[in-house]
MDAnalysis code that builds the backbone (N, CA, C; Angstrom):
import MDAnalysis as mda
import numpy as np

u = mda.Universe.empty(627, n_residues=209, atom_resindex=np.repeat(np.arange(209), 3), trajectory=True)
u.add_TopologyAttr("name", ["N", "CA", "C"] * 209)
u.add_TopologyAttr("resid", np.arange(1, 210))
u.add_TopologyAttr("resname", ["MET", "LYS", "LYS", "GLY", "ILE", "LEU", "TYR", "GLY", "ILE", "GLY", "ALA", "TYR", "LEU", "LEU", "TRP", "GLY", "ILE", "PHE", "PRO", "VAL", "TYR", "TRP", "LYS", "LEU", "LEU", "GLU", "ALA", "VAL", "PRO", "ALA", "ILE", "GLN", "ILE", "ILE", "SER", "HIS", "ARG", "ILE", "ILE", "TRP", "SER", "PHE", "VAL", "LEU", "LEU", "ALA", "LEU", "ILE", "LEU", "PHE", "ILE", "THR", "ARG", "GLN", "TRP", "ARG", "SER", "PHE", "HIS", "SER", "ALA", "ALA", "LEU", "SER", "ARG", "ARG", "VAL", "VAL", "LEU", "ILE", "TYR", "LEU", "VAL", "SER", "ALA", "ILE", "LEU", "LEU", "SER", "ILE", "ASN", "TRP", "LEU", "THR", "TYR", "ILE", "TRP", "ALA", "ILE", "ASN", "ALA", "GLY", "PHE", "VAL", "LEU", "GLU", "THR", "SER", "LEU", "GLY", "TYR", "PHE", "ILE", "ASN", "PRO", "LEU", "LEU", "SER", "VAL", "LEU", "LEU", "GLY", "VAL", "LEU", "PHE", "VAL", "ARG", "GLU", "LYS", "LEU", "ARG", "PRO", "LEU", "GLN", "TRP", "LEU", "PRO", "ILE", "GLY", "LEU", "ALA", "ALA", "ILE", "GLY", "VAL", "ILE", "TYR", "VAL", "ALA", "ILE", "SER", "TYR", "GLY", "GLN", "PHE", "PRO", "TRP", "ILE", "ALA", "LEU", "THR", "LEU", "ALA", "ILE", "SER", "PHE", "GLY", "LEU", "TYR", "GLY", "LEU", "VAL", "LYS", "LYS", "VAL", "ALA", "PRO", "LEU", "GLY", "SER", "LEU", "PHE", "GLY", "LEU", "THR", "LEU", "GLU", "THR", "GLY", "LEU", "LEU", "PHE", "LEU", "ARG", "GLN", "TRP", "ARG", "SER", "TRP", "PRO", "PHE", "TRP", "ASN", "GLY", "ARG", "GLY", "ARG", "VAL", "PRO", "SER", "CYS", "THR", "PHE", "ARG", "ARG", "SER", "GLN", "ILE", "CYS"])
u.atoms.positions = np.array([
    [-10.432, -9.329, -18.296],
    [-11.659, -9.551, -16.960],
    [-11.136, -10.778, -16.246],
    [-10.945, -11.677, -17.178],
    [-10.457, -13.265, -16.650],
    [-9.322, -13.229, -15.543],
    [-8.314, -12.099, -15.550],
    [-7.385, -12.085, -14.937],
    [-7.575, -11.175, -13.503],
    [-8.589, -10.484, -13.643],
    [-9.081, -9.543, -12.824],
    [-9.873, -10.475, -11.843],
    [-10.673, -11.529, -12.404],
    [-11.742, -13.020, -11.897],
    [-10.835, -13.603, -10.765],
    [-9.267, -13.644, -11.582],
    [-8.367, -14.827, -10.915],
    [-7.358, -14.205, -9.925],
    [-7.340, -13.178, -10.178],
    [-6.733, -12.041, -8.857],
    [-7.623, -12.159, -7.866],
    [-9.321, -11.589, -8.047],
    [-9.803, -11.465, -7.027],
    [-9.889, -12.777, -5.777],
    [-10.207, -14.075, -7.108],
    [-9.949, -15.513, -5.999],
    [-9.217, -15.907, -5.656],
    [-7.602, -15.610, -5.631],
    [-6.193, -15.251, -5.255],
    [-6.579, -14.584, -4.307],
    [-7.107, -13.866, -3.965],
    [-6.880, -12.729, -2.878],
    [-8.047, -13.133, -1.900],
    [-9.072, -13.193, -2.195],
    [-10.171, -14.036, -1.058],
    [-10.063, -15.065, -0.748],
    [-9.083, -15.812, -1.414],
    [-8.693, -17.082, -0.911],
    [-7.154, -17.041, 0.380],
    [-6.806, -16.106, -0.369],
    [-5.415, -15.382, 1.131],
    [-6.131, -15.164, 2.148],
    [-7.008, -14.456, 1.943],
    [-7.628, -13.765, 3.384],
    [-8.774, -14.496, 4.022],
    [-8.941, -15.780, 3.331],
    [-9.663, -16.689, 3.719],
    [-8.935, -17.838, 5.112],
    [-7.313, -17.797, 4.291],
    [-6.821, -18.325, 5.234],
    [-5.828, -17.734, 6.390],
    [-5.555, -16.675, 5.929],
    [-4.849, -15.835, 7.339],
    [-5.454, -15.958, 8.321],
    [-6.710, -16.006, 8.661],
    [-7.286, -16.134, 10.207],
    [-6.189, -17.294, 11.138],
    [-5.717, -18.577, 10.072],
    [-5.634, -19.591, 10.703],
    [-3.927, -19.035, 10.778],
    [-3.560, -18.179, 10.148],
    [-1.805, -17.732, 10.215],
    [-1.689, -17.012, 11.739],
    [-2.780, -15.959, 11.958],
    [-2.731, -15.071, 12.913],
    [-3.064, -15.829, 14.203],
    [-4.235, -17.017, 14.046],
    [-4.375, -17.424, 15.501],
    [-2.770, -18.450, 15.757],
    [-2.056, -18.616, 15.041],
    [-0.655, -19.304, 15.567],
    [0.204, -18.579, 16.119],
    [0.005, -17.093, 15.889],
    [0.164, -15.868, 16.547],
    [-0.094, -15.157, 17.649],
    [-0.979, -15.993, 18.479],
    [-2.183, -15.348, 19.206],
    [-1.173, -15.030, 20.507],
    [-0.130, -15.423, 21.095],
    [0.567, -14.845, 22.240],
    [1.312, -13.883, 21.742],
    [1.597, -13.630, 20.926],
    [1.974, -12.073, 20.489],
    [0.816, -10.801, 20.337],
    [1.066, -9.555, 21.223],
    [0.295, -8.514, 21.215],
    [0.176, -8.132, 19.858],
    [-1.481, -7.777, 19.470],
    [-1.790, -7.410, 18.147],
    [-0.704, -6.322, 17.648],
    [-0.817, -5.086, 18.392],
    [-0.144, -4.117, 18.203],
    [1.784, -4.385, 18.036],
    [2.212, -5.275, 18.496],
    [3.662, -6.015, 17.898],
    [3.219, -6.326, 16.543],
    [2.125, -7.560, 16.359],
    [2.296, -8.122, 15.082],
    [1.834, -6.775, 14.026],
    [0.789, -5.786, 14.158],
    [0.746, -4.585, 13.203],
    [2.118, -4.009, 13.249],
    [2.455, -3.433, 14.133],
    [4.077, -3.103, 14.091],
    [5.322, -3.595, 13.010],
    [4.872, -4.815, 13.433],
    [6.127, -6.105, 12.077],
    [5.668, -5.778, 11.003],
    [4.226, -6.259, 10.894],
    [3.561, -6.028, 9.493],
    [3.623, -4.596, 8.561],
    [3.660, -3.735, 9.341],
    [4.087, -2.609, 8.616],
    [5.761, -2.010, 8.366],
    [6.541, -2.426, 9.270],
    [7.876, -2.155, 8.762],
    [8.156, -3.233, 7.645],
    [8.255, -4.287, 8.142],
    [8.602, -5.074, 6.646],
    [7.929, -5.117, 5.830],
    [6.559, -4.740, 5.978],
    [5.837, -4.531, 4.353],
    [6.454, -3.231, 3.491],
    [6.787, -1.967, 4.313],
    [7.427, -1.003, 3.698],
    [9.067, -1.082, 3.330],
    [9.614, -2.100, 4.308],
    [10.928, -2.479, 3.580],
    [10.690, -3.016, 2.388],
    [10.013, -4.098, 2.072],
    [9.959, -5.085, 1.158],
    [9.564, -3.960, -0.337],
    [8.539, -3.489, -0.290],
    [8.070, -2.458, -1.045],
    [9.190, -1.889, -1.471],
    [9.846, -0.970, -0.513],
    [10.832, -0.102, -0.773],
    [12.115, -0.858, -1.568],
    [12.643, -2.173, -1.356],
    [13.169, -2.740, -1.906],
    [13.050, -3.308, -3.464],
    [11.748, -3.257, -3.899],
    [11.173, -3.627, -4.913],
    [11.244, -2.336, -5.807],
    [11.037, -1.279, -5.122],
    [11.480, -0.265, -5.926],
    [12.503, 0.262, -6.388],
    [13.245, 0.208, -5.514],
    [15.040, -0.235, -5.825],
    [15.571, -1.008, -6.782],
    [14.939, -1.999, -6.442],
    [15.469, -3.301, -7.753],
    [14.756, -2.930, -9.187],
    [13.809, -2.801, -8.737],
    [13.007, -2.054, -10.314],
    [13.298, -0.649, -11.054],
    [14.368, 0.089, -10.090],
    [14.940, 1.279, -10.702],
    [13.853, 2.361, -10.579],
    [12.285, 2.444, -9.899],
    [11.564, 2.751, -9.755],
    [11.272, 4.084, -9.115],
    [12.374, 4.353, -7.827],
    [12.424, 5.023, -6.705],
    [12.238, 6.335, -7.052],
    [13.073, 6.957, -8.347],
    [13.203, 8.607, -8.179],
    [11.498, 8.836, -8.857],
    [10.720, 7.830, -9.634],
    [9.562, 8.203, -10.354],
    [8.800, 7.925, -8.999],
    [8.641, 7.206, -7.661],
    [8.022, 7.108, -6.922],
    [8.158, 8.285, -6.274],
    [9.414, 8.990, -5.969],
    [9.920, 10.343, -5.196],
    [8.897, 11.270, -6.134],
    [8.951, 11.518, -7.225],
    [8.370, 12.732, -7.937],
    [6.790, 12.306, -8.060],
    [5.999, 11.630, -8.022],
    [4.973, 10.992, -8.206],
    [4.378, 11.186, -6.757],
    [4.950, 10.752, -5.549],
    [3.938, 10.415, -4.352],
    [4.642, 11.849, -3.373],
    [5.453, 12.512, -3.611],
    [6.191, 13.692, -2.593],
    [5.443, 14.761, -3.045],
    [4.427, 14.913, -2.487],
    [3.562, 16.047, -2.631],
    [2.750, 16.252, -1.526],
    [2.024, 17.798, -1.142],
    [1.357, 17.830, -0.191],
    [0.007, 17.279, -0.276],
    [-0.714, 17.416, -1.846],
    [-1.648, 16.766, -1.567],
    [-2.197, 15.195, -1.822],
    [-0.725, 14.620, -2.439],
    [-0.980, 13.294, -2.420],
    [-0.736, 12.558, -1.061],
    [0.354, 12.977, -0.293],
    [0.817, 12.740, 1.001],
    [-0.728, 12.912, 2.174],
    [-1.455, 13.583, 1.575],
    [-2.305, 14.146, 2.608],
    [-3.721, 12.863, 2.326],
    [-4.000, 12.627, 0.927],
    [-4.540, 11.954, 0.726],
    [-4.371, 10.070, 1.578],
    [-3.136, 9.739, 1.153],
    [-2.315, 8.592, 1.875],
    [-2.122, 8.562, 2.849],
    [-2.255, 9.844, 3.764],
    [-1.960, 9.679, 5.240],
    [-3.623, 9.148, 6.117],
    [-4.462, 9.455, 4.770],
    [-6.047, 9.357, 5.489],
    [-5.892, 7.981, 5.435],
    [-5.785, 7.366, 3.888],
    [-5.786, 5.829, 3.753],
    [-5.077, 5.078, 4.381],
    [-3.989, 5.308, 5.039],
    [-2.649, 4.817, 5.466],
    [-3.801, 4.761, 6.978],
    [-4.070, 5.468, 8.026],
    [-4.840, 5.779, 8.995],
    [-6.183, 4.758, 9.120],
    [-6.817, 4.570, 7.930],
    [-7.791, 3.505, 7.622],
    [-7.372, 2.193, 7.729],
    [-6.410, 1.947, 6.709],
    [-5.932, 0.814, 7.250],
    [-5.694, -0.060, 8.312],
    [-4.433, 0.777, 8.600],
    [-3.943, 0.476, 10.143],
    [-5.234, 0.294, 11.421],
    [-6.081, 1.060, 11.030],
    [-7.179, 0.593, 12.026],
    [-8.222, -0.690, 11.438],
    [-8.137, -0.897, 10.100],
    [-8.406, -2.328, 9.663],
    [-7.589, -3.466, 10.413],
    [-6.359, -3.207, 9.954],
    [-5.530, -4.343, 10.423],
    [-4.951, -4.723, 11.435],
    [-5.271, -3.846, 12.503],
    [-5.187, -4.022, 14.180],
    [-6.550, -4.158, 14.323],
    [-7.620, -3.945, 14.130],
    [-8.987, -4.685, 14.578],
    [-9.218, -5.792, 14.270],
    [-8.814, -6.212, 12.890],
    [-8.995, -7.490, 12.214],
    [-7.727, -8.677, 13.240],
    [-6.648, -8.308, 13.113],
    [-5.285, -9.067, 13.928],
    [-5.919, -9.088, 15.525],
    [-6.129, -8.282, 16.304],
    [-6.544, -7.934, 17.432],
    [-8.033, -9.147, 17.668],
    [-9.045, -9.079, 16.839],
    [-10.358, -9.991, 16.952],
    [-10.059, -11.292, 16.589],
    [-9.199, -11.315, 15.610],
    [-8.993, -13.350, 15.586],
    [-8.364, -13.996, 16.570],
    [-6.929, -13.202, 17.070],
    [-6.219, -13.437, 18.240],
    [-7.306, -13.664, 19.447],
    [-8.329, -13.156, 19.944],
    [-9.443, -12.970, 20.883],
    [-10.683, -13.095, 20.792],
    [-10.646, -14.449, 19.486],
    [-11.762, -15.718, 19.166],
    [-12.663, -15.150, 18.474],
    [-12.711, -13.602, 17.988],
    [-13.955, -13.003, 17.221],
    [-14.134, -13.473, 15.786],
    [-13.764, -14.710, 15.499],
    [-13.576, -15.180, 14.190],
    [-14.965, -14.982, 13.311],
    [-15.701, -15.201, 13.888],
    [-17.439, -15.365, 13.339],
    [-17.584, -13.775, 12.913],
    [-17.011, -12.969, 14.138],
    [-17.824, -11.238, 13.683],
    [-16.772, -10.332, 12.558],
    [-15.288, -10.871, 12.832],
    [-14.379, -10.440, 11.429],
    [-15.441, -11.249, 10.302],
    [-15.627, -12.302, 10.181],
    [-15.896, -12.842, 8.842],
    [-17.248, -11.766, 8.160],
    [-17.794, -11.666, 9.224],
    [-19.105, -10.913, 8.975],
    [-19.119, -9.425, 8.608],
    [-18.054, -9.028, 9.109],
    [-17.110, -7.970, 8.589],
    [-16.974, -7.643, 7.172],
    [-16.394, -8.777, 6.931],
    [-16.094, -8.811, 5.155],
    [-17.264, -9.130, 4.367],
    [-18.078, -10.011, 5.006],
    [-19.333, -10.006, 4.266],
    [-20.395, -8.586, 4.096],
    [-20.215, -7.508, 5.285],
    [-20.865, -6.563, 4.809],
    [-19.845, -5.531, 4.089],
    [-18.534, -5.623, 4.147],
    [-17.701, -4.469, 3.628],
    [-18.284, -4.718, 1.785],
    [-18.469, -5.607, 1.027],
    [-18.356, -5.463, -0.384],
    [-20.020, -4.662, -0.572],
    [-20.721, -5.152, 0.669],
    [-22.200, -4.192, 0.187],
    [-21.978, -2.978, 0.539],
    [-21.229, -2.627, 1.543],
    [-20.656, -1.055, 1.914],
    [-19.997, -0.491, 0.678],
    [-19.427, -1.246, 0.113],
    [-18.321, -0.462, -1.132],
    [-19.280, -0.407, -1.957],
    [-20.520, -1.147, -2.610],
    [-21.423, -0.682, -3.326],
    [-21.945, 0.914, -3.058],
    [-22.826, 0.499, -1.847],
    [-23.274, 2.165, -1.027],
    [-22.656, 3.032, -1.549],
    [-21.063, 2.749, -0.882],
    [-20.231, 4.152, -0.972],
    [-19.905, 4.579, -2.720],
    [-19.802, 3.556, -3.522],
    [-19.608, 3.932, -5.107],
    [-21.212, 4.475, -5.444],
    [-21.993, 4.284, -5.125],
    [-23.322, 4.969, -5.224],
    [-23.655, 6.426, -4.963],
    [-23.279, 6.540, -3.867],
    [-23.228, 7.522, -2.988],
    [-22.398, 8.587, -3.563],
    [-20.878, 7.987, -3.850],
    [-19.892, 9.189, -3.239],
    [-19.516, 9.255, -5.344],
    [-19.511, 8.080, -5.778],
    [-18.668, 8.072, -7.105],
    [-19.587, 7.717, -8.115],
    [-20.780, 8.170, -7.957],
    [-22.022, 8.269, -8.922],
    [-22.084, 6.929, -9.750],
    [-21.758, 5.960, -9.240],
    [-22.049, 4.810, -10.014],
    [-23.225, 4.358, -10.364],
    [-23.759, 3.637, -10.974],
    [-24.991, 3.183, -11.228],
    [-25.112, 1.757, -11.436],
    [-26.042, 1.367, -11.019],
    [-26.403, -0.226, -11.040],
    [-27.373, -0.544, -11.731],
    [-27.600, -1.594, -12.437],
    [-28.892, -2.238, -13.485],
    [-29.793, -3.167, -12.392],
    [-31.032, -2.624, -12.690],
    [-32.183, -3.195, -11.570],
    [-31.906, -4.838, -11.307],
    [-31.376, -5.462, -12.168],
    [-30.583, -6.673, -11.672],
    [-29.573, -6.700, -10.769],
    [-28.278, -6.201, -10.864],
    [-27.956, -6.068, -10.186],
    [-28.073, -5.879, -8.453],
    [-29.416, -5.233, -8.657],
    [-29.609, -4.585, -7.094],
    [-30.221, -6.129, -6.209],
    [-30.588, -7.153, -7.174],
    [-31.271, -8.389, -6.606],
    [-30.215, -9.121, -6.039],
    [-29.247, -9.168, -6.403],
    [-28.250, -10.020, -5.453],
    [-27.813, -9.555, -4.406],
    [-27.762, -8.050, -4.404],
    [-27.210, -6.799, -3.555],
    [-28.537, -7.178, -2.437],
    [-29.275, -6.958, -3.012],
    [-30.635, -7.301, -1.696],
    [-30.915, -8.730, -1.064],
    [-30.426, -10.009, -1.687],
    [-30.253, -11.038, -0.939],
    [-29.296, -11.007, -0.065],
    [-27.970, -10.684, -0.821],
    [-27.066, -10.379, 0.465],
    [-27.043, -9.684, 1.436],
    [-27.723, -8.429, 1.164],
    [-28.088, -7.666, 2.246],
    [-28.905, -8.601, 3.588],
    [-30.118, -9.179, 3.171],
    [-30.698, -9.889, 3.777],
    [-29.648, -10.880, 4.570],
    [-28.840, -11.615, 4.148],
    [-28.204, -12.676, 4.745],
    [-27.036, -12.233, 5.937],
    [-27.154, -10.864, 5.609],
    [-25.738, -10.404, 6.344],
    [-26.822, -9.650, 7.828],
    [-27.998, -9.258, 7.349],
    [-28.713, -8.834, 8.536],
    [-29.312, -10.181, 9.559],
    [-29.703, -11.134, 8.551],
    [-30.171, -12.624, 9.738],
    [-28.433, -12.784, 10.520],
    [-27.794, -12.779, 10.079],
    [-26.284, -13.105, 10.328],
    [-26.256, -12.191, 11.919],
    [-25.931, -11.016, 11.462],
    [-26.182, -10.222, 12.324],
    [-26.920, -10.025, 13.527],
    [-28.482, -10.754, 13.145],
    [-29.631, -10.923, 14.296],
    [-29.231, -12.260, 14.934],
    [-28.747, -13.042, 14.510],
    [-28.389, -14.211, 15.459],
    [-27.386, -14.284, 15.563],
    [-26.383, -13.290, 15.821],
    [-25.070, -13.340, 16.437],
    [-25.334, -12.788, 17.652],
    [-26.642, -12.290, 18.373],
    [-26.863, -11.976, 19.443],
    [-26.669, -10.796, 20.229],
    [-25.842, -9.820, 19.560],
    [-24.927, -8.952, 20.021],
    [-24.456, -7.910, 19.201],
    [-24.183, -6.388, 19.298],
    [-24.244, -5.600, 18.328],
    [-22.744, -5.931, 18.092],
    [-22.324, -6.088, 16.660],
    [-21.316, -6.265, 15.769],
    [-20.671, -5.426, 15.673],
    [-19.755, -4.785, 16.807],
    [-18.857, -3.733, 16.503],
    [-17.748, -3.795, 15.889],
    [-17.392, -5.036, 15.858],
    [-15.835, -5.523, 15.391],
    [-16.281, -5.567, 14.018],
    [-17.503, -6.146, 13.328],
    [-17.736, -6.215, 12.079],
    [-18.029, -5.008, 11.389],
    [-18.458, -3.864, 12.111],
    [-18.935, -2.744, 11.615],
    [-17.356, -2.039, 11.337],
    [-16.709, -2.108, 12.425],
    [-15.613, -1.510, 12.161],
    [-14.354, -1.534, 10.991],
    [-14.719, -2.997, 11.035],
    [-13.803, -3.620, 10.011],
    [-14.333, -3.412, 8.347],
    [-15.681, -3.263, 8.229],
    [-16.645, -2.734, 6.923],
    [-16.412, -1.833, 6.608],
    [-16.518, -0.536, 7.925],
    [-16.547, 0.596, 7.550],
    [-14.804, 1.240, 7.043],
    [-13.991, 0.672, 7.963],
    [-12.814, 1.184, 7.521],
    [-12.371, 0.966, 6.524],
    [-12.709, -0.865, 5.821],
    [-12.193, -0.952, 4.578],
    [-13.026, -0.283, 3.614],
    [-14.371, -0.004, 3.680],
    [-15.265, 0.448, 2.640],
    [-14.818, 1.884, 2.453],
    [-14.203, 2.721, 3.398],
    [-13.991, 3.818, 3.168],
    [-12.302, 3.864, 2.508],
    [-11.521, 2.855, 3.164],
    [-10.217, 2.892, 2.472],
    [-10.077, 2.576, 0.958],
    [-11.074, 1.516, 0.507],
    [-11.652, 1.733, -0.765],
    [-11.916, 2.658, -1.824],
    [-12.912, 3.614, -1.183],
    [-13.500, 5.108, -1.000],
    [-12.400, 5.615, -1.844],
    [-11.463, 6.082, -0.778],
    [-10.483, 7.133, -0.619],
    [-9.523, 6.584, -1.939],
    [-9.132, 5.082, -2.121],
    [-8.062, 4.685, -2.974],
    [-8.972, 4.975, -4.608],
    [-10.112, 4.972, -4.446],
    [-11.029, 4.962, -5.679],
    [-10.656, 6.858, -6.233],
    [-10.435, 7.513, -5.438],
    [-9.617, 9.307, -5.788],
    [-8.125, 9.058, -6.133],
    [-7.747, 8.205, -5.249],
    [-6.188, 8.503, -5.372],
    [-5.542, 8.352, -6.492],
    [-4.689, 9.578, -6.322],
    [-3.613, 9.480, -7.709],
    [-2.882, 8.479, -8.102],
    [-2.063, 7.637, -7.203],
    [-0.887, 6.577, -7.299],
    [-1.460, 5.330, -7.435],
    [-0.816, 4.355, -8.686],
    [-1.002, 3.139, -8.882],
    [-0.824, 2.177, -7.240],
    [-1.166, 1.319, -7.437],
    [-1.303, 0.199, -5.885],
    [0.157, -0.030, -5.627],
    [1.332, -0.141, -6.335],
    [2.536, -0.389, -6.053],
    [3.441, 1.051, -5.271],
    [3.001, 1.943, -6.141],
    [3.268, 3.607, -5.276],
    [2.252, 3.920, -4.370],
    [1.351, 3.459, -4.067],
    [-0.131, 3.839, -3.228],
    [0.496, 3.431, -1.613],
    [0.733, 1.926, -2.022],
    [1.069, 0.902, -0.591],
    [2.139, 1.457, -0.123],
    [3.412, 1.794, -1.264],
    [4.419, 2.314, -0.608],
    [4.357, 3.056, 0.330],
    [3.926, 4.186, -0.227],
    [3.674, 5.523, 0.724],
    [3.047, 5.319, 1.561],
    [1.760, 4.590, 1.722],
    [1.003, 3.917, 3.032],
    [1.705, 3.655, 4.149],
    [2.177, 2.342, 3.804],
    [3.337, 1.775, 4.838],
    [4.617, 2.867, 5.091],
    [4.934, 3.598, 4.438],
    [5.967, 4.281, 4.615],
    [5.395, 5.643, 6.037],
    [4.450, 5.936, 5.620],
    [3.407, 7.155, 6.500],
    [3.613, 6.291, 7.899],
    [3.181, 5.080, 8.017],
    [2.839, 4.226, 8.947],
    [4.319, 3.918, 9.314],
    [5.107, 3.808, 8.833],
    [6.686, 3.423, 9.137],
    [7.174, 4.342, 10.011],
    [6.793, 5.738, 9.778],
    [7.732, 6.544, 10.236],
    [7.456, 6.946, 11.779],
    [6.255, 6.186, 12.354],
    [5.111, 6.331, 12.935],
    [5.879, 4.995, 14.347],
    [5.945, 4.086, 13.334],
    [5.933, 2.724, 13.699],
    [7.532, 2.595, 14.243],
    [8.643, 3.235, 13.569],
    [9.764, 3.061, 13.834],
    [10.707, 3.395, 15.232],
    [9.347, 4.312, 15.776],
    [10.216, 4.925, 17.199],
    [8.888, 4.277, 18.315],
    [8.397, 3.142, 17.515],
    [7.395, 2.271, 18.495],
    [7.860, 1.702, 19.730],
    [7.318, 1.697, 20.675],
    [8.282, 1.169, 21.683],
    [7.723, -0.621, 21.816],
    [6.369, -0.825, 21.598],
    [5.633, -2.128, 21.202],
    [6.403, -2.560, 20.575],
    [6.868, -2.515, 19.435],
    [7.742, -3.203, 18.161],
    [9.028, -3.605, 18.638],
    [9.729, -2.755, 19.736],
    [11.205, -3.419, 19.947],
    [10.991, -4.539, 21.434],
    [10.106, -3.767, 22.194],
    [10.367, -4.576, 23.507],
    [8.988, -5.586, 23.365],
    [8.078, -5.879, 23.151],
    [7.081, -6.781, 23.037],
    [5.853, -6.517, 24.206],
    [5.921, -4.786, 24.856],
    [4.713, -4.511, 25.116],
    [3.965, -3.880, 24.082],
    [2.906, -3.599, 25.202],
    [1.542, -3.043, 24.158],
    [0.482, -3.644, 24.249],
    [-0.055, -4.686, 24.877],
    [-0.834, -5.819, 25.222],
    [-2.377, -4.701, 25.730],
    [-3.156, -5.579, 24.658],
    [-4.652, -4.912, 25.486],
    [-4.601, -5.647, 26.616],
    [-5.457, -4.881, 27.883],
    [-5.672, -5.544, 28.810],
    [-5.969, -6.850, 28.918],
    [-6.023, -7.985, 29.242],
    [-6.316, -9.465, 29.224],
    [-7.981, -9.459, 29.577],
    [-8.500, -8.663, 30.209],
    [-10.322, -8.907, 29.902],
    [-10.927, -8.419, 29.064],
    [-10.471, -7.539, 28.402],
    [-11.306, -7.462, 26.962],
    [-10.906, -8.933, 25.892],
    [-10.465, -9.753, 26.461],
    [-10.192, -10.694, 25.396],
    [-11.436, -11.857, 25.773],
    [-12.165, -11.655, 26.857],
    [-13.246, -12.229, 27.227],
    [-14.590, -11.455, 27.243],
    [-15.646, -12.117, 26.410],
    [-16.761, -11.235, 26.128],
    [-17.185, -11.120, 27.925],
    [-17.154, -12.220, 28.565],
    [-17.888, -12.672, 29.973],
    [-17.081, -11.370, 30.830],
    [-16.359, -10.913, 30.713],
    [-15.465, -10.168, 31.617],
    [-15.381, -8.809, 31.420],
    [-15.503, -7.568, 32.125],
    [-15.628, -6.191, 31.871],
    [-14.745, -5.711, 32.780],
    [-14.042, -4.752, 32.637],
    [-12.877, -3.981, 32.904],
    [-13.190, -3.262, 34.262],
])
């Protein structure tokens, strides 16, 4: 339990620092950044499998039709989340991305109750209700429909739900996800020549294409 709490704190600290890092790369198109993120993530994970001599175990556990289909869905959700997050940070929507990750735990709890049949004690609903009120207040104060926040929350919430029923462990699962995306991105023209920019007018709220 203590180790899990420490892992959670470490993960959220890293996620909190990430916007600073992505903002340093705002001159690079989001599509090109995510292409690099996918490709080099897969290369690193594949290298870990080879070094730890787990490649054969991965091959036998992961490469079946059912497993590949499950992780294809999770890979698509993950890529939507990554691309939306990186683009939004570089476009100046830091507050809305933060709102998305405030909404995400609430959505994850809701999905767990509805689809995984998890049950919460009455006292556990109290902090969830308070958090929901806070999120609603921030969303209303924001002054416009938070589509970026909802895209991030829904994509990551559904990703967590798919991973809940997925059969592989974290190392094998992420390797398969990034591998499936890698097959698509390897031939991606934006990765190699730096194209693939979103039209500049979408980077300003006051401009309409």
